[in-house]
C-alpha atoms as a printed R data frame, in Angstrom:
    type eleno elety resid chain resno       x       y       z
1   ATOM     1    CA   MET     A     1 125.104 116.690  58.260
2   ATOM     2    CA   ALA     A     2 123.204 116.749  61.540
3   ATOM     3    CA   PRO     A     3 124.791 118.755  64.329
4   ATOM     4    CA   ILE     A     4 126.626 116.744  66.959
5   ATOM     5    CA   LYS     A     5 124.892 116.755  70.315
6   ATOM     6    CA   SER     A     6 127.002 117.390  73.396
7   ATOM     7    CA   ARG     A     7 126.669 118.419  76.992
8   ATOM     8    CA   PHE     A     8 127.115 122.046  75.816
9   ATOM     9    CA   ASN     A     9 123.989 122.173  73.613
10  ATOM    10    CA   ARG     A    10 121.483 120.023  75.518
11  ATOM    11    CA   PRO     A    11 117.979 121.569  75.546
12  ATOM    12    CA   ASP     A    12 116.901 123.112  78.777
13  ATOM    13    CA   PRO     A    13 114.745 120.750  80.926
14  ATOM    14    CA   PRO     A    14 111.044 121.474  81.102
15  ATOM    15    CA   TYR     A    15 110.060 124.146  83.607
16  ATOM    16    CA   TYR     A    16 109.395 122.570  87.016
17  ATOM    17    CA   GLY     A    17 106.337 124.792  87.377
18  ATOM    18    CA   TRP     A    18 104.444 122.268  85.262
19  ATOM    19    CA   VAL     A    19 105.180 119.561  87.798
20  ATOM    20    CA   ILE     A    20 103.618 121.867  90.413
21  ATOM    21    CA   VAL     A    21 100.613 122.199  88.151
22  ATOM    22    CA   GLY     A    22 100.282 118.368  88.037
23  ATOM    23    CA   VAL     A    23 100.440 118.077  91.830
24  ATOM    24    CA   ILE     A    24  97.813 120.791  92.350
25  ATOM    25    CA   THR     A    25  95.590 119.074  89.751
26  ATOM    26    CA   ILE     A    26  95.634 115.994  91.962
27  ATOM    27    CA   THR     A    27  95.027 117.906  95.198
28  ATOM    28    CA   GLY     A    28  92.136 119.813  93.523
29  ATOM    29    CA   LEU     A    29  90.551 116.492  92.551
30  ATOM    30    CA   VAL     A    30  90.969 115.148  96.085
31  ATOM    31    CA   ALA     A    31  89.496 118.314  97.640
32  ATOM    32    CA   CYS     A    32  86.187 117.521  95.874
33  ATOM    33    CA   ILE     A    33  85.648 114.637  98.301
34  ATOM    34    CA   GLN     A    34  84.451 117.371 100.710
35  ATOM    35    CA   PHE     A    35  82.848 119.637  98.134
36  ATOM    36    CA   ASN     A    36  79.088 120.223  98.219
37  ATOM    37    CA   PRO     A    37  78.225 118.112  95.174
38  ATOM    38    CA   THR     A    38  79.762 115.050  96.836
39  ATOM    39    CA   LEU     A    39  78.298 115.843 100.306
40  ATOM    40    CA   SER     A    40  74.901 116.194  98.663
41  ATOM    41    CA   VAL     A    41  74.966 112.458  97.807
42  ATOM    42    CA   PHE     A    42  74.833 111.734 101.566
43  ATOM    43    CA   ILE     A    43  71.971 114.143 102.385
44  ATOM    44    CA   ILE     A    44  69.028 111.786 101.700
45  ATOM    45    CA   PRO     A    45  70.357 108.494 103.157
46  ATOM    46    CA   ILE     A    46  71.754 110.138 106.309
47  ATOM    47    CA   THR     A    47  68.810 112.430 107.054
48  ATOM    48    CA   GLN     A    48  66.347 109.593 106.414
49  ATOM    49    CA   GLN     A    49  68.211 107.093 108.600
50  ATOM    50    CA   PHE     A    50  68.546 109.435 111.544
51  ATOM    51    CA   ASP     A    51  65.378 111.523 110.940
52  ATOM    52    CA   TRP     A    52  67.320 114.792 110.632
53  ATOM    53    CA   SER     A    53  66.232 117.797 108.528
54  ATOM    54    CA   ILE     A    54  68.233 119.013 105.566
55  ATOM    55    CA   SER     A    55  68.890 122.280 107.412
56  ATOM    56    CA   ALA     A    56  70.417 120.319 110.318
57  ATOM    57    CA   PHE     A    57  72.698 118.537 107.862
58  ATOM    58    CA   ALA     A    58  73.662 121.914 106.258
59  ATOM    59    CA   GLY     A    59  74.253 123.488 109.669
60  ATOM    60    CA   ALA     A    60  77.392 121.463 110.186
61  ATOM    61    CA   ILE     A    61  78.783 122.575 106.824
62  ATOM    62    CA   THR     A    62  77.960 126.201 107.690
63  ATOM    63    CA   ILE     A    63  79.924 126.109 110.960
64  ATOM    64    CA   GLY     A    64  82.862 124.259 109.543
65  ATOM    65    CA   THR     A    65  83.162 126.550 106.551
66  ATOM    66    CA   LEU     A    66  82.992 129.656 108.747
67  ATOM    67    CA   LEU     A    67  85.805 128.308 110.988
68  ATOM    68    CA   GLY     A    68  87.783 127.311 107.935
69  ATOM    69    CA   GLY     A    69  87.648 130.949 106.753
70  ATOM    70    CA   LEU     A    70  89.075 132.083 110.050
71  ATOM    71    CA   LEU     A    71  91.801 129.376 109.890
72  ATOM    72    CA   SER     A    72  92.867 130.685 106.486
73  ATOM    73    CA   ILE     A    73  93.927 134.025 108.023
74  ATOM    74    CA   ALA     A    74  96.767 132.173 109.765
75  ATOM    75    CA   ILE     A    75  97.481 129.733 106.950
76  ATOM    76    CA   GLY     A    76  97.858 132.356 104.162
77  ATOM    77    CA   PRO     A    77 100.992 134.015 105.471
78  ATOM    78    CA   LEU     A    78 102.495 130.609 106.297
79  ATOM    79    CA   LEU     A    79 102.085 129.670 102.651
80  ATOM    80    CA   ASP     A    80 103.962 132.814 101.603
81  ATOM    81    CA   ARG     A    81 106.832 131.980 104.001
82  ATOM    82    CA   PHE     A    82 107.095 128.200 103.950
83  ATOM    83    CA   GLY     A    83 105.261 127.047 100.762
84  ATOM    84    CA   GLY     A    84 102.541 124.458 100.418
85  ATOM    85    CA   ARG     A    85 104.223 121.089 100.703
86  ATOM    86    CA   TRP     A    86 103.714 120.157 104.376
87  ATOM    87    CA   ILE     A    87 100.711 122.421 104.796
88  ATOM    88    CA   LEU     A    88  98.901 120.513 102.054
89  ATOM    89    CA   PHE     A    89 100.187 117.107 103.168
90  ATOM    90    CA   SER     A    90  98.882 117.731 106.657
91  ATOM    91    CA   GLY     A    91  95.539 119.011 105.415
92  ATOM    92    CA   ILE     A    92  94.925 116.036 103.091
93  ATOM    93    CA   PHE     A    93  96.005 113.570 105.783
94  ATOM    94    CA   LEU     A    94  93.546 115.049 108.257
95  ATOM    95    CA   MET     A    95  90.682 115.424 105.723
96  ATOM    96    CA   GLY     A    96  91.037 111.825 104.593
97  ATOM    97    CA   GLY     A    97  90.873 110.564 108.148
98  ATOM    98    CA   LEU     A    98  87.856 112.687 108.977
99  ATOM    99    CA   VAL     A    99  85.983 111.600 105.871
100 ATOM   100    CA   PHE     A   100  86.706 108.006 106.717
101 ATOM   101    CA   SER     A   101  85.355 108.537 110.254
102 ATOM   102    CA   LEU     A   102  82.099 109.915 108.753
103 ATOM   103    CA   GLY     A   103  81.240 106.301 108.095
104 ATOM   104    CA   LEU     A   104  81.320 105.567 111.800
105 ATOM   105    CA   VAL     A   105  78.995 108.276 113.160
106 ATOM   106    CA   ASP     A   106  75.740 107.403 114.996
107 ATOM   107    CA   GLN     A   107  74.854 110.623 116.752
108 ATOM   108    CA   LEU     A   108  74.244 114.197 115.568
109 ATOM   109    CA   TRP     A   109  77.110 115.581 117.686
110 ATOM   110    CA   GLN     A   110  79.495 113.032 116.050
111 ATOM   111    CA   PHE     A   111  78.338 114.097 112.636
112 ATOM   112    CA   TYR     A   112  78.844 117.764 113.491
113 ATOM   113    CA   ALA     A   113  82.287 117.132 114.895
114 ATOM   114    CA   VAL     A   114  83.411 115.272 111.764
115 ATOM   115    CA   ILE     A   115  81.893 117.677 109.204
116 ATOM   116    CA   ILE     A   116  83.007 120.812 111.066
117 ATOM   117    CA   MET     A   117  86.596 119.683 111.348
118 ATOM   118    CA   SER     A   118  86.808 118.320 107.764
119 ATOM   119    CA   ARG     A   119  85.304 121.519 106.318
120 ATOM   120    CA   MET     A   120  87.728 123.594 108.368
121 ATOM   121    CA   VAL     A   121  90.660 121.717 106.920
122 ATOM   122    CA   LEU     A   122  89.236 121.862 103.394
123 ATOM   123    CA   GLN     A   123  88.539 125.575 103.252
124 ATOM   124    CA   GLY     A   124  91.202 126.827 105.687
125 ATOM   125    CA   VAL     A   125  94.108 124.732 104.506
126 ATOM   126    CA   ILE     A   126  93.677 122.738 101.218
127 ATOM   127    CA   GLN     A   127  91.692 125.231  99.209
128 ATOM   128    CA   ILE     A   128  93.777 128.316 100.022
129 ATOM   129    CA   ALA     A   129  96.924 126.326  99.268
130 ATOM   130    CA   ASN     A   130  95.505 125.176  95.933
131 ATOM   131    CA   GLN     A   131  94.669 128.739  95.118
132 ATOM   132    CA   VAL     A   132  98.072 130.201  95.978
133 ATOM   133    CA   VAL     A   133 100.744 127.668  94.904
134 ATOM   134    CA   VAL     A   134 100.449 127.757  91.096
135 ATOM   135    CA   ALA     A   135 100.189 131.556  90.895
136 ATOM   136    CA   LYS     A   136 103.693 131.801  92.548
137 ATOM   137    CA   TRP     A   137 105.194 129.806  89.687
138 ATOM   138    CA   PHE     A   138 103.665 131.530  86.661
139 ATOM   139    CA   ARG     A   139 102.922 135.054  85.350
140 ATOM   140    CA   ARG     A   140 102.787 135.165  81.544
141 ATOM   141    CA   MET     A   141 101.137 131.725  81.352
142 ATOM   142    CA   ARG     A   142  99.294 131.980  84.642
143 ATOM   143    CA   GLY     A   143  95.900 131.664  82.900
144 ATOM   144    CA   ARG     A   144  96.652 128.381  81.129
145 ATOM   145    CA   ALA     A   145  98.666 126.982  84.008
146 ATOM   146    CA   SER     A   146  95.817 127.698  86.463
147 ATOM   147    CA   ALA     A   147  93.285 126.331  83.939
148 ATOM   148    CA   ILE     A   148  95.150 123.008  83.695
149 ATOM   149    CA   ALA     A   149  95.491 122.765  87.514
150 ATOM   150    CA   ASN     A   150  91.765 123.608  87.849
151 ATOM   151    CA   ILE     A   151  90.788 120.586  85.696
152 ATOM   152    CA   GLY     A   152  91.402 118.367  88.700
153 ATOM   153    CA   GLN     A   153  88.607 120.189  90.555
154 ATOM   154    CA   ARG     A   154  86.256 119.959  87.614
155 ATOM   155    CA   VAL     A   155  87.001 116.224  87.135
156 ATOM   156    CA   GLY     A   156  86.588 115.729  90.942
157 ATOM   157    CA   ASN     A   157  83.225 117.531  90.983
158 ATOM   158    CA   GLY     A   158  82.085 115.341  88.130
159 ATOM   159    CA   THR     A   159  83.423 111.989  89.298
160 ATOM   160    CA   MET     A   160  83.371 111.994  93.098
161 ATOM   161    CA   PRO     A   161  79.596 112.334  93.394
162 ATOM   162    CA   LEU     A   162  79.186 109.495  90.898
163 ATOM   163    CA   LEU     A   163  81.712 107.300  92.786
164 ATOM   164    CA   ALA     A   164  80.148 108.122  96.109
165 ATOM   165    CA   GLN     A   165  76.608 107.337  94.706
166 ATOM   166    CA   ALA     A   166  77.795 104.103  93.108
167 ATOM   167    CA   VAL     A   167  79.430 102.809  96.321
168 ATOM   168    CA   LEU     A   168  76.411 103.968  98.287
169 ATOM   169    CA   ASN     A   169  74.027 102.070  96.041
170 ATOM   170    CA   GLY     A   170  75.943  98.862  96.468
171 ATOM   171    CA   HIS     A   171  77.237  99.017 100.061
172 ATOM   172    CA   GLY     A   172  75.548 101.923 101.854
173 ATOM   173    CA   TRP     A   173  76.638 105.407 102.809
174 ATOM   174    CA   ARG     A   174  78.992 104.314 105.564
175 ATOM   175    CA   VAL     A   175  81.257 102.324 103.229
176 ATOM   176    CA   SER     A   176  80.937 105.173 100.627
177 ATOM   177    CA   ALA     A   177  82.331 107.626 103.095
178 ATOM   178    CA   MET     A   178  85.195 105.342 104.157
179 ATOM   179    CA   THR     A   179  86.131 104.727 100.569
180 ATOM   180    CA   LEU     A   180  86.381 108.438  99.859
181 ATOM   181    CA   GLY     A   181  88.680 108.955 102.818
182 ATOM   182    CA   ILE     A   182  91.071 106.216 101.756
183 ATOM   183    CA   LEU     A   183  91.001 107.448  98.227
184 ATOM   184    CA   ALA     A   184  92.139 110.981  99.395
185 ATOM   185    CA   TRP     A   185  95.190 109.434 101.028
186 ATOM   186    CA   ALA     A   186  95.995 107.132  98.128
187 ATOM   187    CA   LEU     A   187  95.839 109.794  95.406
188 ATOM   188    CA   ALA     A   188  97.487 112.845  96.961
189 ATOM   189    CA   LEU     A   189  99.794 112.208  99.896
190 ATOM   190    CA   LEU     A   190 102.751 110.788  97.969
191 ATOM   191    CA   PRO     A   191 102.769 113.418  95.099
192 ATOM   192    CA   VAL     A   192 102.545 116.273  97.582
193 ATOM   193    CA   SER     A   193 105.346 115.015  99.789
194 ATOM   194    CA   ILE     A   194 107.711 114.212  96.904
195 ATOM   195    CA   TRP     A   195 107.226 116.849  94.256
196 ATOM   196    CA   LEU     A   196 105.787 120.026  95.707
197 ATOM   197    CA   ARG     A   197 108.182 122.873  96.137
198 ATOM   198    CA   ARG     A   198 107.913 126.319  97.761
199 ATOM   199    CA   HIS     A   199 108.618 128.635  94.828
200 ATOM   200    CA   PRO     A   200 110.879 128.757  91.736
201 ATOM   201    CA   GLN     A   201 113.637 130.692  93.529
202 ATOM   202    CA   ASP     A   202 114.401 127.477  95.559
203 ATOM   203    CA   MET     A   203 115.400 125.917  92.264
204 ATOM   204    CA   GLY     A   204 117.433 128.790  90.917
205 ATOM   205    CA   LEU     A   205 114.596 130.090  88.733
206 ATOM   206    CA   GLU     A   206 112.276 133.047  88.617
207 ATOM   207    CA   THR     A   207 108.549 132.962  87.792
208 ATOM   208    CA   ASP     A   208 107.930 131.325  84.366
209 ATOM   209    CA   GLY     A   209 111.375 129.635  84.553
210 ATOM   210    CA   ILE     A   210 113.522 132.678  83.827
211 ATOM   211    CA   ALA     A   211 117.073 132.302  85.208
212 ATOM   212    CA   MET     A   212 117.953 133.958  88.517
213 ATOM   213    CA   SER     A   213 120.430 136.199  86.668
214 ATOM   214    CA   THR     A   214 117.482 138.319  85.591
215 ATOM   215    CA   THR     A   215 117.063 139.391  89.217
216 ATOM   216    CA   THR     A   216 118.506 142.741  90.223
217 ATOM   217    CA   SER     A   217 120.972 143.146  93.024
218 ATOM   218    CA   THR     A   218 118.281 144.655  95.149
219 ATOM   219    CA   GLY     A   219 116.216 141.488  94.928
220 ATOM   220    CA   SER     A   220 113.203 142.989  93.173
221 ATOM   221    CA   HIS     A   221 112.029 140.841  90.347
222 ATOM   222    CA   HIS     A   222 111.892 141.885  86.708
223 ATOM   223    CA   TYR     A   223 109.132 139.967  85.011
224 ATOM   224    CA   PRO     A   224 108.687 139.785  81.223
225 ATOM   225    CA   PRO     A   225 106.456 142.484  79.672
226 ATOM   226    CA   PRO     A   226 102.829 141.683  80.479
227 ATOM   227    CA   THR     A   227 100.557 140.549  77.704
228 ATOM   228    CA   ASP     A   228  97.398 141.761  79.465
229 ATOM   229    CA   THR     A   229  96.218 144.855  81.339
230 ATOM   230    CA   GLN     A   230  96.856 143.548  84.842
231 ATOM   231    CA   SER     A   231  99.411 145.126  87.142
232 ATOM   232    CA   PRO     A   232 102.904 143.575  86.573
233 ATOM   233    CA   LYS     A   233 104.035 144.332  90.136
234 ATOM   234    CA   SER     A   234 103.206 142.757  93.473
235 ATOM   235    CA   LEU     A   235 101.263 144.641  96.102
236 ATOM   236    CA   ASN     A   236 101.298 143.646  99.724
237 ATOM   237    CA   LEU     A   237  98.135 143.276 101.753
238 ATOM   238    CA   ARG     A   238  98.126 146.829 103.045
239 ATOM   239    CA   GLU     A   239  98.468 148.235  99.525
240 ATOM   240    CA   ALA     A   240  95.821 145.920  98.127
241 ATOM   241    CA   LEU     A   241  93.353 147.079 100.770
242 ATOM   242    CA   ARG     A   242  93.736 150.654  99.433
243 ATOM   243    CA   THR     A   243  92.447 149.747  95.950
244 ATOM   244    CA   ARG     A   244  88.844 149.801  94.742
245 ATOM   245    CA   VAL     A   245  89.205 146.617  92.737
246 ATOM   246    CA   PHE     A   246  90.017 144.586  95.919
247 ATOM   247    CA   TYR     A   247  86.527 145.303  97.320
248 ATOM   248    CA   ILE     A   248  84.805 144.621  94.002
249 ATOM   249    CA   LEU     A   249  86.482 141.201  93.847
250 ATOM   250    CA   LEU     A   250  85.755 140.575  97.489
251 ATOM   251    CA   ALA     A   251  82.081 141.306  97.126
252 ATOM   252    CA   GLY     A   252  81.693 139.581  93.782
253 ATOM   253    CA   PHE     A   253  83.351 136.321  94.788
254 ATOM   254    CA   ALA     A   254  81.676 136.369  98.203
255 ATOM   255    CA   PHE     A   255  78.232 136.511  96.574
256 ATOM   256    CA   ASN     A   256  79.368 133.889  94.086
257 ATOM   257    CA   HIS     A   257  80.271 131.555  96.942
258 ATOM   258    CA   PHE     A   258  76.913 132.117  98.605
259 ATOM   259    CA   ILE     A   259  74.989 131.230  95.487
260 ATOM   260    CA   HIS     A   260  77.102 128.408  94.052
261 ATOM   261    CA   THR     A   261  77.528 126.550  97.333
262 ATOM   262    CA   GLY     A   262  73.748 126.753  97.765
263 ATOM   263    CA   ILE     A   263  73.347 125.370  94.264
264 ATOM   264    CA   ALA     A   264  75.977 122.700  94.550
265 ATOM   265    CA   PHE     A   265  74.829 121.392  97.921
266 ATOM   266    CA   ASN     A   266  71.184 121.371  97.039
267 ATOM   267    CA   LEU     A   267  71.350 120.472  93.377
268 ATOM   268    CA   LEU     A   268  70.940 116.675  93.855
269 ATOM   269    CA   PRO     A   269  67.956 116.928  96.249
270 ATOM   270    CA   LEU     A   270  66.507 119.690  94.038
271 ATOM   271    CA   LEU     A   271  66.559 117.367  91.062
272 ATOM   272    CA   VAL     A   272  65.155 114.498  93.106
273 ATOM   273    CA   ASP     A   273  62.365 116.835  94.130
274 ATOM   274    CA   ARG     A   274  61.661 117.501  90.450
275 ATOM   275    CA   GLY     A   275  61.094 113.767  89.866
276 ATOM   276    CA   PHE     A   276  64.559 112.473  88.910
277 ATOM   277    CA   THR     A   277  65.934 109.320  90.461
278 ATOM   278    CA   SER     A   278  69.031 109.627  92.637
279 ATOM   279    CA   SER     A   279  71.178 108.097  89.892
280 ATOM   280    CA   GLN     A   280  69.785 110.401  87.216
281 ATOM   281    CA   ALA     A   281  70.369 113.388  89.500
282 ATOM   282    CA   ALA     A   282  73.949 112.296  90.244
283 ATOM   283    CA   GLY     A   283  74.478 111.898  86.454
284 ATOM   284    CA   ILE     A   284  73.333 115.466  85.804
285 ATOM   285    CA   VAL     A   285  75.620 116.729  88.655
286 ATOM   286    CA   GLY     A   286  78.497 114.858  87.070
287 ATOM   287    CA   ALA     A   287  77.780 116.299  83.656
288 ATOM   288    CA   TRP     A   288  77.489 119.782  85.178
289 ATOM   289    CA   SER     A   289  81.061 119.503  86.363
290 ATOM   290    CA   LEU     A   290  82.694 117.576  83.583
291 ATOM   291    CA   LEU     A   291  81.209 119.748  80.814
292 ATOM   292    CA   GLY     A   292  83.003 122.648  82.411
293 ATOM   293    CA   ILE     A   293  86.463 121.263  81.579
294 ATOM   294    CA   PRO     A   294  86.654 122.800  78.092
295 ATOM   295    CA   ALA     A   295  85.382 126.060  79.578
296 ATOM   296    CA   THR     A   296  88.129 126.039  82.127
297 ATOM   297    CA   ILE     A   297  90.788 125.802  79.422
298 ATOM   298    CA   ALA     A   298  89.102 128.436  77.259
299 ATOM   299    CA   THR     A   299  88.759 130.781  80.181
300 ATOM   300    CA   GLY     A   300  92.461 130.391  81.010
301 ATOM   301    CA   LEU     A   301  93.440 131.180  77.391
302 ATOM   302    CA   LEU     A   302  91.021 134.140  77.267
303 ATOM   303    CA   ARG     A   303  92.576 135.505  80.483
304 ATOM   304    CA   ASP     A   304  95.869 135.838  78.569
305 ATOM   305    CA   LYS     A   305  94.225 137.787  75.779
306 ATOM   306    CA   ILE     A   306  91.561 140.212  77.087
307 ATOM   307    CA   PRO     A   307  91.133 142.480  80.140
308 ATOM   308    CA   LEU     A   308  90.008 140.505  83.153
309 ATOM   309    CA   LYS     A   309  87.092 142.787  84.048
310 ATOM   310    CA   TYR     A   310  85.339 142.085  80.770
311 ATOM   311    CA   LEU     A   311  85.901 138.347  81.073
312 ATOM   312    CA   LEU     A   312  84.473 138.514  84.617
313 ATOM   313    CA   ALA     A   313  81.412 140.434  83.447
314 ATOM   314    CA   GLY     A   314  80.664 138.045  80.589
315 ATOM   315    CA   ILE     A   315  81.018 134.931  82.736
316 ATOM   316    CA   PHE     A   316  78.754 136.311  85.483
317 ATOM   317    CA   ALA     A   317  76.209 137.120  82.824
318 ATOM   318    CA   GLY     A   318  76.394 133.607  81.396
319 ATOM   319    CA   THR     A   319  75.908 132.124  84.863
320 ATOM   320    CA   THR     A   320  72.726 134.157  85.240
321 ATOM   321    CA   LEU     A   321  71.436 132.442  82.055
322 ATOM   322    CA   GLY     A   322  72.349 129.064  83.585
323 ATOM   323    CA   LEU     A   323  70.290 129.814  86.654
324 ATOM   324    CA   LEU     A   324  67.355 130.846  84.570
325 ATOM   325    CA   LEU     A   325  67.567 127.443  82.829
326 ATOM   326    CA   LEU     A   326  67.609 125.679  86.185
327 ATOM   327    CA   THR     A   327  64.171 127.069  87.043
328 ATOM   328    CA   GLN     A   328  62.815 125.206  83.981
329 ATOM   329    CA   VAL     A   329  64.492 121.799  84.507
330 ATOM   330    CA   ASN     A   330  61.827 119.061  84.595
331 ATOM   331    CA   ASN     A   331  63.196 116.331  82.366
332 ATOM   332    CA   LEU     A   332  66.559 114.729  81.536
333 ATOM   333    CA   TRP     A   333  67.068 116.755  78.318
334 ATOM   334    CA   MET     A   334  66.566 120.091  80.077
335 ATOM   335    CA   GLY     A   335  68.795 118.876  82.917
336 ATOM   336    CA   LEU     A   336  71.623 118.264  80.528
337 ATOM   337    CA   VAL     A   337  71.112 121.715  78.835
338 ATOM   338    CA   PHE     A   338  71.325 123.297  82.206
339 ATOM   339    CA   ALA     A   339  74.432 121.252  83.076
340 ATOM   340    CA   ALA     A   340  76.109 122.386  79.875
341 ATOM   341    CA   VAL     A   341  75.349 126.107  80.184
342 ATOM   342    CA   HIS     A   342  75.649 126.576  83.918
343 ATOM   343    CA   GLY     A   343  78.555 124.208  84.274
344 ATOM   344    CA   THR     A   344  80.493 126.090  81.537
345 ATOM   345    CA   PHE     A   345  80.137 129.472  83.169
346 ATOM   346    CA   PHE     A   346  80.536 128.250  86.709
347 ATOM   347    CA   ALA     A   347  83.844 126.615  85.701
348 ATOM   348    CA   GLY     A   348  84.934 129.987  84.385
349 ATOM   349    CA   ILE     A   349  84.141 131.808  87.632
350 ATOM   350    CA   LEU     A   350  85.879 129.056  89.653
351 ATOM   351    CA   LEU     A   351  89.042 129.589  87.631
352 ATOM   352    CA   LEU     A   352  88.916 133.374  87.770
353 ATOM   353    CA   ASP     A   353  88.450 133.265  91.535
354 ATOM   354    CA   ASN     A   354  91.854 131.623  91.593
355 ATOM   355    CA   LEU     A   355  93.400 133.995  89.068
356 ATOM   356    CA   ALA     A   356  91.998 137.446  89.888
357 ATOM   357    CA   TYR     A   357  93.873 138.264  93.067
358 ATOM   358    CA   ALA     A   358  97.181 137.151  91.595
359 ATOM   359    CA   ASP     A   359  96.577 139.066  88.364
360 ATOM   360    CA   TYR     A   360  95.628 142.286  90.083
361 ATOM   361    CA   PHE     A   361  98.005 142.201  93.048
362 ATOM   362    CA   GLY     A   362 100.875 139.934  92.060
363 ATOM   363    CA   PRO     A   363 102.169 136.674  93.655
364 ATOM   364    CA   GLU     A   364 104.552 137.861  96.371
365 ATOM   365    CA   SER     A   365 101.933 138.394  99.128
366 ATOM   366    CA   LEU     A   366  99.220 136.354  97.557
367 ATOM   367    CA   GLY     A   367  98.866 134.035 100.552
368 ATOM   368    CA   ALA     A   368  98.291 136.958 102.914
369 ATOM   369    CA   ILE     A   369  95.846 138.589 100.549
370 ATOM   370    CA   ARG     A   370  93.899 135.380 100.031
371 ATOM   371    CA   GLY     A   371  94.099 134.704 103.755
372 ATOM   372    CA   PHE     A   372  92.423 138.093 104.440
373 ATOM   373    CA   SER     A   373  89.753 137.667 101.731
374 ATOM   374    CA   THR     A   374  88.927 134.022 102.376
375 ATOM   375    CA   PRO     A   375  86.967 134.512 105.664
376 ATOM   376    CA   PHE     A   376  84.474 136.770 103.857
377 ATOM   377    CA   GLN     A   377  84.122 134.235 101.031
378 ATOM   378    CA   MET     A   378  83.779 131.387 103.534
379 ATOM   379    CA   ALA     A   379  81.102 133.225 105.490
380 ATOM   380    CA   SER     A   380  79.108 133.485 102.278
381 ATOM   381    CA   ASN     A   381  80.022 129.900 101.385
382 ATOM   382    CA   SER     A   382  78.821 128.615 104.718
383 ATOM   383    CA   PHE     A   383  75.395 130.268 104.617
384 ATOM   384    CA   GLY     A   384  74.744 129.293 101.009
385 ATOM   385    CA   PRO     A   385  73.734 125.673 101.622
386 ATOM   386    CA   LEU     A   386  71.894 126.570 104.875
387 ATOM   387    CA   ALA     A   387  69.872 129.403 103.277
388 ATOM   388    CA   ALA     A   388  68.677 127.235 100.434
389 ATOM   389    CA   ALA     A   389  67.865 124.365 102.748
390 ATOM   390    CA   LEU     A   390  65.880 126.661 105.075
391 ATOM   391    CA   VAL     A   391  63.929 128.061 102.162
392 ATOM   392    CA   PHE     A   392  63.041 124.579 101.062
393 ATOM   393    CA   ASP     A   393  62.116 123.450 104.560
394 ATOM   394    CA   ILE     A   394  59.844 126.489 104.969
395 ATOM   395    CA   THR     A   395  58.301 126.746 101.525
396 ATOM   396    CA   ASP     A   396  58.697 123.160 100.235
397 ATOM   397    CA   SER     A   397  60.195 124.619  97.062
398 ATOM   398    CA   TYR     A   398  63.614 125.833  95.839
399 ATOM   399    CA   MET     A   399  62.090 128.365  93.455
400 ATOM   400    CA   PRO     A   400  62.163 131.430  95.833
401 ATOM   401    CA   ILE     A   401  65.869 131.125  96.457
402 ATOM   402    CA   LEU     A   402  66.573 130.628  92.782
403 ATOM   403    CA   ILE     A   403  64.873 133.915  91.959
404 ATOM   404    CA   VAL     A   404  67.045 135.668  94.531
405 ATOM   405    CA   TYR     A   405  70.172 134.024  93.012
406 ATOM   406    CA   ILE     A   406  69.254 135.271  89.524
407 ATOM   407    CA   GLY     A   407  68.820 138.873  90.652
408 ATOM   408    CA   ILE     A   408  72.191 138.849  92.495
409 ATOM   409    CA   PHE     A   409  74.098 137.497  89.565
410 ATOM   410    CA   ALA     A   410  72.540 139.910  87.135
411 ATOM   411    CA   ALA     A   411  73.771 142.772  89.352
412 ATOM   412    CA   LEU     A   412  77.234 141.238  89.668
413 ATOM   413    CA   SER     A   413  77.734 140.971  85.926
414 ATOM   414    CA   LEU     A   414  77.329 144.762  85.761
415 ATOM   415    CA   THR     A   415  79.523 145.440  88.789
416 ATOM   416    CA   MET     A   416  82.473 143.485  87.286
417 ATOM   417    CA   THR     A   417  82.833 146.039  84.480
418 ATOM   418    CA   LEU     A   418  84.174 148.389  87.202
419 ATOM   419    CA   ALA     A   419  86.966 145.995  88.165
420 ATOM   420    CA   SER     A   420  89.849 147.972  86.612
421 ATOM   421    CA   PRO     A   421  93.509 147.125  87.604
422 ATOM   422    CA   PRO     A   422  94.967 149.096  90.508
423 ATOM   423    CA   LYS     A   423  96.637 152.410  89.762
424 ATOM   424    CA   THR     A   424 100.355 152.692  90.318
425 ATOM   425    CA   LEU     A   425 101.208 152.676  94.072
426 ATOM   426    CA   SER     A   426 104.417 152.796  96.103
427 ATOM   427    CA   ILE     A   427 105.063 149.110  95.902
428 ATOM   428    CA   THR     A   428 107.242 146.845  98.047
429 ATOM   429    CA   ASN     A   429 107.673 143.097  98.012
430 ATOM   430    CA   SER     A   430 107.126 142.614 101.736
431 ATOM   431    CA   ASN     A   431 104.135 141.810 103.885
């Protein structure tokens, strides 16, 4: 006889953290409207219409990204204190309006004003919030939760350039920009305002959905035994700055931003320079991002199984191979091989950039820690597109900068083997 169901034996509801994952998946997708692969769609039509150089176009992105890094210093601690709901809502509202207004520009100063402000909002508000929010809701399953949330960014990087190119082909770049701005509002504003919450404690839960009764009277949190080698405790910013691994991560991800923003921004014009049509190039860029979706999930699962430093080293080495393949791309088949290999390992680095600081230093002061590290990453991010564009303008070739990229990534793959977890410190849960 089947047991009688009653209000006393109802199953527990699903953990609300997965709703948070769903919201951040959407905001990650929307952020791609201002990512370099999407912006690269506009390089050729805008520079040709106004007779601007590629480096002039990239200069606006450089300034905006630098200022966004500085803005993140203030936004990070606010995320720790107030959560991401209204910070993300405001950021997406502003970014959507600015992207829409890109379709109205006629002068270089107008273009610079729109791109600088939109990149500030993207990097200084939306991106840091996307990186912090999920980590505060998960520990044991942080790898898979972050991997699922990161799928939005991979889908966005694959679909937004294709959408922008399709609308551009039919209606011009101005309508394409306006369409993207409206899309940002339509997709993200409602989910963020309704479902995003600050942290699990607001709902009577601890990280991973554990009941609040597992919290000690002193207020320090007792997490389940870790399944990996990362530190189970939270370090504040001051304590994180006293560890060697912080500076390894800071340097590694800063160089990664320099290289991959240079690649992402210049990939479409690089492929066109190799003889591909704009539509073929946009298709390769789309495949480059979408083929990274399985890698994102696999990386998240591997993070839960093996030491993070070895995973980082392997993925940096694989990305080096992808860059070597890019030097040989001259037909569609080779373009897709590059997209599969490089897209796979780039997706892994993108996820681990979100995971590493939380894994090594814990979630309590993650906003402050990411706020401190983000300006260094954004400085590298901002000069990546400009450096590659300047090399092309000077040498009429992307090959010299690709050789530099390969050497840097080969060195980073070795450096990451030194990224051991922090040794035990006197730890507090305050900033």
